[in-house]
C-alpha positions in Angstrom: 36.7 61.0 -44.2 33.6 58.9 -44.5 33.2 55.6 -46.5 30.4 54.0 -48.4 29.8 51.8 -45.4 29.9 54.5 -42.7 27.5 56.7 -44.7 25.1 53.7 -45.2 25.4 52.9 -41.5 24.5 56.4 -40.4 21.6 56.6 -42.9 20.1 53.3 -41.7 20.6 54.3 -38.1 18.5 57.4 -38.6 15.9 55.6 -40.6 15.6 53.1 -37.7 14.6 56.0 -35.5 17.9 56.7 -33.7 18.8 60.4 -34.1 22.2 60.0 -32.5 25.0 57.5 -32.5 25.0 57.5 -28.7 21.3 56.5 -28.5 21.7 53.8 -31.1 24.8 52.3 -29.5 23.5 52.2 -25.9 19.8 51.4 -26.7 21.0 48.4 -28.7 23.0 46.9 -25.9 26.3 48.8 -25.9 29.7 47.2 -25.7 28.4 43.7 -24.8 26.3 43.7 -28.0 28.6 45.4 -30.5 31.8 44.0 -29.0 33.4 47.4 -29.2 33.4 50.5 -27.1 31.3 53.6 -27.9 34.5 55.4 -29.0 35.3 52.6 -31.4 31.7 52.7 -32.7 32.0 56.5 -33.3 35.1 55.8 -35.4 33.1 53.3 -37.4 30.5 56.0 -38.3 33.3 58.3 -39.1 34.7 55.9 -41.6 37.9 55.2 -39.7 37.0 51.6 -38.8 35.0 48.8 -40.4 33.5 46.0 -38.3 34.5 42.4 -38.9 32.1 40.5 -41.2 31.1 38.1 -38.3 29.5 41.0 -36.5 27.4 42.4 -39.4 24.4 40.3 -38.3 24.4 42.3 -35.1 24.3 45.5 -37.0 21.4 44.2 -39.1 19.5 43.3 -35.9 20.2 46.7 -34.3 19.1 48.6 -37.4 15.9 46.5 -37.7 16.9 45.2 -41.1 15.6 41.9 -42.3 18.4 39.8 -43.7 16.8 39.2 -47.1 15.4 42.7 -47.5 16.4 45.4 -50.0 18.0 47.6 -47.4 19.9 44.7 -45.8 21.5 43.8 -49.1 22.5 47.4 -49.8 24.0 47.5 -46.3 26.1 44.3 -46.8 27.1 45.6 -50.3 28.3 48.8 -48.8 30.5 46.8 -46.4 32.0 44.8 -49.2 32.7 47.9 -51.3 34.4 49.6 -48.3 36.4 46.5 -47.4 37.6 45.5 -50.9 37.5 48.9 -52.6 35.2 50.0 -55.4 37.4 48.7 -58.3 38.1 45.2 -56.9 34.4 44.9 -55.9 33.2 46.0 -59.4 35.6 43.7 -61.2 35.4 40.6 -59.0 32.2 40.5 -56.9 29.6 42.7 -58.7 29.3 40.2 -61.7 28.6 37.4 -59.2 26.1 39.2 -57.0 22.5 39.8 -57.8 22.0 43.3 -56.5 18.5 44.5 -55.6 16.8 46.5 -58.3 13.6 47.6 -56.5 12.9 49.0 -53.1 10.3 47.4 -50.8 6.6 48.0 -51.5 5.8 51.3 -50.0 3.7 54.4 -50.4 3.9 58.0 -49.3 1.2 57.2 -46.7 3.3 54.4 -45.2 6.4 56.5 -45.2 4.5 59.3 -43.4 3.1 56.8 -40.8 6.6 55.3 -40.3 8.1 58.7 -39.6 5.3 59.5 -37.1 5.7 56.1 -35.3 9.5 56.4 -35.2 9.1 59.5 -33.0 7.0 57.5 -30.5 9.3 54.5 -30.1 11.2 53.1 -27.2 13.9 50.5 -27.7 14.4 48.0 -24.9 17.6 46.0 -24.4 18.2 42.4 -23.6 18.3 42.8 -19.8 14.9 44.5 -20.0 13.5 41.8 -22.2 14.7 39.1 -19.7 13.0 41.0 -16.9 9.6 41.1 -18.6 9.8 37.5 -19.8 11.0 35.8 -16.6 7.6 34.1 -16.2 4.0 34.4 -17.3 3.1 37.0 -14.6 6.0 39.2 -15.6 4.9 39.1 -19.2 1.3 39.9 -18.3 2.3 42.6 -15.9 4.5 44.3 -18.5 1.7 44.1 -21.1 -0.6 46.0 -18.6 1.9 48.6 -17.3 3.2 49.8 -20.7 -0.3 50.3 -21.9 -1.4 52.5 -19.0 -0.3 56.1 -18.0 -1.3 55.8 -14.4 0.8 55.3 -11.2 0.6 51.9 -9.7 1.1 50.4 -6.2 1.3 46.6 -5.6 -2.2 46.2 -4.3 -3.9 48.0 -7.2 -1.8 46.2 -9.8 -2.5 42.8 -8.2 -6.2 43.4 -8.3 -6.1 44.7 -11.9 -4.3 41.7 -13.4 -5.2 38.9 -10.9 -2.0 38.1 -9.1 -0.9 38.1 -5.5 0.1 41.5 -3.9 3.5 40.1 -3.0 4.1 39.0 -6.6 3.0 42.4 -7.8 5.5 44.1 -5.4 8.3 41.8 -6.7 7.5 42.6 -10.4 7.4 46.3 -9.8 10.8 46.1 -8.0 12.3 44.0 -10.9 11.0 46.4 -13.6 12.2 49.5 -11.8 15.7 47.9 -11.4 16.1 47.8 -15.2 14.4 51.3 -15.7 11.1 50.1 -17.1 9.3 51.8 -14.3 9.9 55.1 -12.6 9.3 55.6 -8.9 6.9 58.5 -8.0 7.0 60.7 -4.9 4.1 58.8 -3.2 6.0 55.5 -3.6 4.0 54.3 -6.6 5.6 53.5 -9.9 4.8 54.7 -13.4 5.9 53.4 -16.9 7.7 56.1 -18.8 7.0 54.2 -22.1 3.2 54.2 -21.8 1.6 55.1 -25.1 4.8 54.6 -27.0 5.7 51.8 -29.4 8.0 49.3 -27.7 10.7 48.0 -30.0 12.0 44.6 -28.9 15.3 43.0 -30.1 14.6 41.0 -33.2 13.5 37.5 -32.4 16.0 35.7 -34.7 18.9 36.9 -32.7 17.6 36.3 -29.2 18.8 33.2 -27.3 16.8 30.1 -28.2 15.4 29.6 -24.6 14.3 33.3 -24.5 12.5 33.0 -27.9 10.7 29.9 -26.7 9.5 31.7 -23.6 8.3 34.7 -25.4 6.4 32.7 -28.1 4.9 30.5 -25.3 3.6 33.5 -23.4 2.3 35.2 -26.6 0.5 32.0 -27.7 -1.0 31.4 -24.2 -2.3 35.0 -23.9 -3.6 35.1 -27.5 -5.4 31.7 -27.1 -7.0 32.8 -23.9 -8.9 35.6 -25.8 -11.4 35.7 -28.6 -10.3 36.4 -32.2 -12.2 39.4 -33.6 -10.4 39.8 -37.0 -8.5 37.5 -39.3 -7.0 37.8 -42.7 -5.1 34.9 -44.2 -3.9 34.0 -47.7 -1.7 31.4 -49.3 0.5 32.4 -52.2 3.6 31.2 -54.1 6.5 33.6 -54.1 10.3 34.0 -54.1 11.7 34.2 -50.6 14.0 37.0 -51.7 11.1 38.9 -53.3 8.7 38.4 -50.5 11.2 39.5 -47.9 11.0 43.0 -49.3 7.4 43.1 -48.0 8.4 42.2 -44.4 9.2 45.8 -43.4 5.8 46.9 -44.7 4.0 44.1 -42.8 5.9 45.1 -39.7 4.9 48.7 -40.1 1.2 47.7 -40.6 1.3 46.0 -37.2 3.0 49.0 -35.6 0.3 51.2 -37.2 -2.3 49.6 -34.9 -0.6 51.4 -32.0 -2.0 54.7 -33.3 -5.3 53.5 -32.0 -4.0 52.6 -28.5 -5.3 54.3 -25.4 -3.5 54.6 -22.1 -6.5 55.2 -19.8 -9.4 52.9 -19.1 -12.4 53.4 -21.3 -15.9 51.7 -21.4 -14.8 49.2 -24.0 -11.0 49.2 -23.7 -9.2 45.9 -23.4 -5.8 44.3 -24.1 -5.6 43.1 -27.8 -3.0 41.0 -29.5 -2.2 42.2 -33.0 -0.1 39.7 -35.0 1.4 39.4 -38.5 3.0 36.1 -39.4 4.5 34.7 -42.6 4.8 30.9 -42.7 6.8 28.9 -45.2 4.6 25.8 -45.9 6.7 23.9 -48.3 9.2 24.2 -51.2 7.2 24.5 -54.5 
Protein backbone atom coordinates (compact mmCIF):
# COMPACT_ATOMS: atom_id res chain seq x y z
CA UNK A 1 0.00 0.00 0.00
CA UNK A 2 1.47 3.32 -1.06
CA UNK A 3 1.71 6.45 1.07
CA UNK A 4 1.56 10.16 0.30
CA UNK A 5 5.35 10.25 0.43
CA UNK A 6 5.94 7.17 -1.74
CA UNK A 7 3.53 8.47 -4.38
CA UNK A 8 5.18 11.90 -4.33
CA UNK A 9 8.64 10.33 -4.58
CA UNK A 10 7.68 8.22 -7.60
CA UNK A 11 6.03 11.22 -9.28
CA UNK A 12 9.05 13.48 -8.73
CA UNK A 13 11.39 10.73 -9.91
CA UNK A 14 9.53 10.43 -13.22
CA UNK A 15 9.37 14.22 -13.63
CA UNK A 16 13.15 14.34 -13.16
CA UNK A 17 13.54 12.03 -16.15
CA UNK A 18 14.03 8.64 -14.49
CA UNK A 19 11.50 6.19 -15.90
CA UNK A 20 12.45 3.40 -13.50
CA UNK A 21 13.38 3.20 -9.83
CA UNK A 22 16.46 1.17 -10.83
CA UNK A 23 17.79 3.91 -13.11
CA UNK A 24 17.13 6.60 -10.51
CA UNK A 25 18.81 4.70 -7.68
CA UNK A 26 21.98 3.72 -9.53
CA UNK A 27 22.38 6.90 -11.61
CA UNK A 28 22.20 8.95 -8.41
CA UNK A 29 25.03 7.08 -6.72
CA UNK A 30 23.40 3.91 -5.38
CA UNK A 31 23.92 2.67 -1.84
CA UNK A 32 26.84 5.01 -0.97
CA UNK A 33 24.60 7.98 -1.76
CA UNK A 34 21.20 6.91 -0.41
CA UNK A 35 22.69 4.93 2.51
CA UNK A 36 20.33 2.04 1.78
CA UNK A 37 20.32 -0.90 -0.63
CA UNK A 38 18.31 -0.92 -3.85
CA UNK A 39 15.87 -3.39 -2.29
CA UNK A 40 15.29 -0.97 0.61
CA UNK A 41 14.78 1.87 -1.86
CA UNK A 42 12.12 -0.17 -3.68
CA UNK A 43 10.33 -0.64 -0.35
CA UNK A 44 10.43 3.15 0.04
CA UNK A 45 8.68 3.68 -3.30
CA UNK A 46 6.17 0.99 -2.35
CA UNK A 47 5.29 2.85 0.85
CA UNK A 48 6.71 0.26 3.23
CA UNK A 49 9.63 2.41 4.40
CA UNK A 50 10.17 6.13 4.96
CA UNK A 51 13.70 7.59 4.92
CA UNK A 52 15.05 9.41 8.00
CA UNK A 53 14.67 13.18 7.88
CA UNK A 54 18.46 13.68 7.80
CA UNK A 55 18.60 12.02 4.36
CA UNK A 56 15.82 14.04 2.71
CA UNK A 57 18.34 16.53 1.35
CA UNK A 58 19.92 13.70 -0.63
CA UNK A 59 16.56 12.91 -2.19
CA UNK A 60 16.03 16.58 -3.09
CA UNK A 61 19.42 16.57 -4.76
CA UNK A 62 18.80 13.35 -6.69
CA UNK A 63 15.37 14.59 -7.82
CA UNK A 64 16.86 17.92 -8.97
CA UNK A 65 14.58 19.86 -6.60
CA UNK A 66 15.71 23.25 -5.34
CA UNK A 67 15.23 23.42 -1.53
CA UNK A 68 13.07 26.57 -1.59
CA UNK A 69 11.02 25.60 -4.63
CA UNK A 70 7.33 24.73 -4.80
CA UNK A 71 8.00 21.07 -5.62
CA UNK A 72 10.56 20.69 -2.82
CA UNK A 73 8.15 22.06 -0.22
CA UNK A 74 5.44 19.66 -1.40
CA UNK A 75 7.97 16.82 -1.20
CA UNK A 76 8.91 17.65 2.41
CA UNK A 77 5.23 18.13 3.30
CA UNK A 78 4.47 14.66 1.93
CA UNK A 79 7.18 13.23 4.17
CA UNK A 80 5.75 15.00 7.23
CA UNK A 81 2.21 13.79 6.49
CA UNK A 82 3.40 10.23 6.05
CA UNK A 83 5.58 10.26 9.15
CA UNK A 84 3.08 11.93 11.49
CA UNK A 85 -0.18 10.87 9.88
CA UNK A 86 -2.72 13.14 8.18
CA UNK A 87 -4.69 14.05 11.30
CA UNK A 88 -1.74 14.98 13.56
CA UNK A 89 -0.18 16.91 10.69
CA UNK A 90 -3.37 18.86 9.98
CA UNK A 91 -3.93 19.64 13.67
CA UNK A 92 -0.40 20.41 14.81
CA UNK A 93 1.83 21.39 11.88
CA UNK A 94 -0.41 22.66 9.10
CA UNK A 95 -1.34 25.85 11.05
CA UNK A 96 2.37 26.59 11.56
CA UNK A 97 3.54 25.95 8.01
CA UNK A 98 3.09 28.28 5.08
CA UNK A 99 2.32 25.87 2.28
CA UNK A 100 2.95 26.91 -1.33
CA UNK A 101 -0.10 28.20 -3.16
CA UNK A 102 1.26 28.64 -6.66
CA UNK A 103 3.44 26.43 -8.87
CA UNK A 104 6.61 27.77 -10.53
CA UNK A 105 6.25 30.10 -13.47
CA UNK A 106 5.82 27.86 -16.50
CA UNK A 107 4.08 27.64 -19.83
CA UNK A 108 2.93 24.83 -22.07
CA UNK A 109 5.94 25.55 -24.30
CA UNK A 110 8.39 25.16 -21.42
CA UNK A 111 6.68 21.96 -20.31
CA UNK A 112 6.96 20.57 -23.84
CA UNK A 113 10.64 21.54 -24.06
CA UNK A 114 11.31 20.03 -20.62
CA UNK A 115 9.76 16.74 -21.70
CA UNK A 116 11.78 16.71 -24.92
CA UNK A 117 15.04 17.47 -23.11
CA UNK A 118 14.41 14.85 -20.44
CA UNK A 119 14.52 12.16 -23.10
CA UNK A 120 18.04 13.28 -24.10
CA UNK A 121 19.59 13.41 -20.63
CA UNK A 122 22.44 11.45 -19.14
CA UNK A 123 23.03 11.59 -15.40
CA UNK A 124 26.63 11.28 -14.29
CA UNK A 125 27.61 10.19 -10.79
CA UNK A 126 30.16 11.51 -8.31
CA UNK A 127 32.98 9.21 -9.48
CA UNK A 128 32.50 10.41 -13.04
CA UNK A 129 32.45 14.05 -11.91
CA UNK A 130 35.72 13.50 -10.03
CA UNK A 131 37.28 12.04 -13.19
CA UNK A 132 36.39 15.00 -15.40
CA UNK A 133 37.40 17.61 -12.81
CA UNK A 134 40.74 16.13 -11.72
CA UNK A 135 42.57 19.01 -13.39
CA UNK A 136 42.12 21.64 -16.09
CA UNK A 137 43.05 19.30 -18.94
CA UNK A 138 40.51 16.74 -17.73
CA UNK A 139 37.78 19.36 -17.69
CA UNK A 140 38.67 20.72 -21.13
CA UNK A 141 38.97 17.22 -22.59
CA UNK A 142 35.54 16.22 -21.28
CA UNK A 143 34.00 19.43 -22.65
CA UNK A 144 35.31 18.49 -26.09
CA UNK A 145 34.51 14.76 -26.06
CA UNK A 146 30.91 14.99 -24.87
CA UNK A 147 30.25 17.50 -27.65
CA UNK A 148 31.54 15.34 -30.49
CA UNK A 149 30.16 12.13 -32.00
CA UNK A 150 33.44 11.00 -33.54
CA UNK A 151 35.89 8.33 -32.42
CA UNK A 152 39.12 9.61 -30.93
CA UNK A 153 42.68 8.37 -30.57
CA UNK A 154 45.20 10.10 -28.28
CA UNK A 155 47.15 11.82 -31.05
CA UNK A 156 44.07 13.37 -32.67
CA UNK A 157 42.63 14.45 -29.33
CA UNK A 158 45.93 15.99 -28.26
CA UNK A 159 46.10 18.01 -31.48
CA UNK A 160 42.47 19.15 -31.22
CA UNK A 161 42.61 20.58 -27.70
CA UNK A 162 46.30 21.44 -27.41
CA UNK A 163 47.68 18.92 -24.91
CA UNK A 164 50.49 16.34 -25.01
CA UNK A 165 49.69 12.92 -26.59
CA UNK A 166 50.70 11.14 -23.37
CA UNK A 167 48.27 13.31 -21.42
CA UNK A 168 45.49 12.62 -23.94
CA UNK A 169 46.13 8.89 -23.59
CA UNK A 170 45.85 9.12 -19.81
CA UNK A 171 42.61 11.09 -19.97
CA UNK A 172 41.01 8.63 -22.40
CA UNK A 173 42.01 5.77 -20.12
CA UNK A 174 40.62 7.52 -17.02
CA UNK A 175 37.32 8.41 -18.71
CA UNK A 176 36.87 4.90 -20.09
CA UNK A 177 37.44 3.46 -16.60
CA UNK A 178 34.32 5.26 -15.31
CA UNK A 179 32.30 4.52 -18.47
CA UNK A 180 32.34 8.03 -19.91
CA UNK A 181 33.97 6.69 -23.08
CA UNK A 182 33.43 3.45 -24.96
CA UNK A 183 36.25 1.63 -26.73
CA UNK A 184 35.75 0.94 -30.45
CA UNK A 185 37.04 -2.02 -32.49
CA UNK A 186 39.92 -0.01 -33.96
CA UNK A 187 41.17 0.99 -30.50
CA UNK A 188 39.71 4.49 -30.58
CA UNK A 189 37.20 5.75 -28.02
CA UNK A 190 33.82 7.38 -28.41
CA UNK A 191 31.56 9.26 -25.99
CA UNK A 192 28.12 7.56 -25.75
CA UNK A 193 26.68 10.79 -24.33
CA UNK A 194 27.58 13.01 -27.28
CA UNK A 195 24.65 15.21 -28.23
CA UNK A 196 22.80 14.56 -24.98
CA UNK A 197 22.29 16.87 -22.02
CA UNK A 198 24.68 15.97 -19.23
CA UNK A 199 23.08 16.30 -15.79
CA UNK A 200 25.65 16.81 -13.05
CA UNK A 201 25.04 16.35 -9.33
CA UNK A 202 23.72 19.57 -7.82
CA UNK A 203 26.55 21.90 -6.81
CA UNK A 204 25.32 22.59 -3.28
CA UNK A 205 25.72 18.96 -2.25
CA UNK A 206 29.17 18.33 -3.74
CA UNK A 207 32.26 18.38 -1.50
CA UNK A 208 33.59 21.91 -1.01
CA UNK A 209 36.93 21.19 -2.68
CA UNK A 210 35.21 19.71 -5.72
CA UNK A 211 32.89 22.72 -6.03
CA UNK A 212 35.89 25.02 -5.86
CA UNK A 213 37.65 23.13 -8.65
CA UNK A 214 34.61 23.09 -10.93
CA UNK A 215 33.91 26.80 -10.47
CA UNK A 216 37.58 27.55 -11.04
CA UNK A 217 37.70 25.61 -14.32
CA UNK A 218 34.43 27.13 -15.51
CA UNK A 219 35.59 30.65 -14.69
CA UNK A 220 38.96 30.11 -16.35
CA UNK A 221 37.48 28.72 -19.56
CA UNK A 222 34.75 31.38 -19.72
CA UNK A 223 37.21 34.24 -19.12
CA UNK A 224 39.48 32.92 -21.88
CA UNK A 225 36.70 33.44 -24.43
CA UNK A 226 34.79 36.44 -25.76
CA UNK A 227 31.26 37.22 -24.47
CA UNK A 228 28.74 37.40 -27.32
CA UNK A 229 25.50 37.84 -25.34
CA UNK A 230 24.61 39.19 -21.89
CA UNK A 231 21.34 39.86 -20.10
CA UNK A 232 21.49 41.20 -16.54
CA UNK A 233 18.91 42.75 -14.24
CA UNK A 234 18.71 43.74 -10.57
CA UNK A 235 15.44 43.28 -8.73
CA UNK A 236 14.04 43.09 -5.22
CA UNK A 237 12.26 39.83 -4.41
CA UNK A 238 11.40 37.31 -1.74
CA UNK A 239 13.90 34.47 -1.69
CA UNK A 240 11.06 32.00 -1.28
CA UNK A 241 9.17 33.48 -4.22
CA UNK A 242 12.17 33.87 -6.49
CA UNK A 243 13.22 30.27 -5.84
CA UNK A 244 10.14 29.15 -7.76
CA UNK A 245 11.77 30.62 -10.85
CA UNK A 246 14.98 28.59 -10.51
CA UNK A 247 13.66 25.46 -12.28
CA UNK A 248 12.58 27.65 -15.20
CA UNK A 249 15.96 29.39 -15.35
CA UNK A 250 17.66 26.00 -15.28
CA UNK A 251 15.42 24.79 -18.10
CA UNK A 252 16.23 27.85 -20.19
CA UNK A 253 19.95 27.05 -19.95
CA UNK A 254 19.28 23.42 -20.88
CA UNK A 255 17.18 24.58 -23.84
CA UNK A 256 20.35 25.98 -25.42
CA UNK A 257 21.38 22.35 -25.91
CA UNK A 258 18.75 22.01 -28.64
CA UNK A 259 21.11 24.09 -30.79
CA UNK A 260 24.17 21.95 -30.13
CA UNK A 261 25.99 20.11 -32.92
CA UNK A 262 28.19 17.05 -32.56
CA UNK A 263 30.20 17.40 -35.77
CA UNK A 264 32.55 20.20 -36.76
CA UNK A 265 30.98 22.98 -38.84
CA UNK A 266 32.38 26.10 -40.48
CA UNK A 267 31.55 28.33 -37.51
CA UNK A 268 31.19 25.77 -34.71
CA UNK A 269 32.89 26.42 -31.37
CA UNK A 270 32.62 25.57 -27.68
CA UNK A 271 30.32 28.03 -25.92
CA UNK A 272 29.68 28.58 -22.24
CA UNK A 273 26.01 29.22 -21.41
CA UNK A 274 25.43 30.38 -17.85
CA UNK A 275 22.53 31.46 -15.66
CA UNK A 276 23.39 32.92 -12.27
CA UNK A 277 21.30 34.44 -9.48
CA UNK A 278 23.29 36.49 -6.96
CA UNK A 279 22.04 37.78 -3.61
CA UNK A 280 23.58 41.24 -3.34
CA UNK A 281 22.32 42.37 0.09
CA UNK A 282 19.36 42.14 2.46
CA UNK A 283 16.85 44.88 1.63
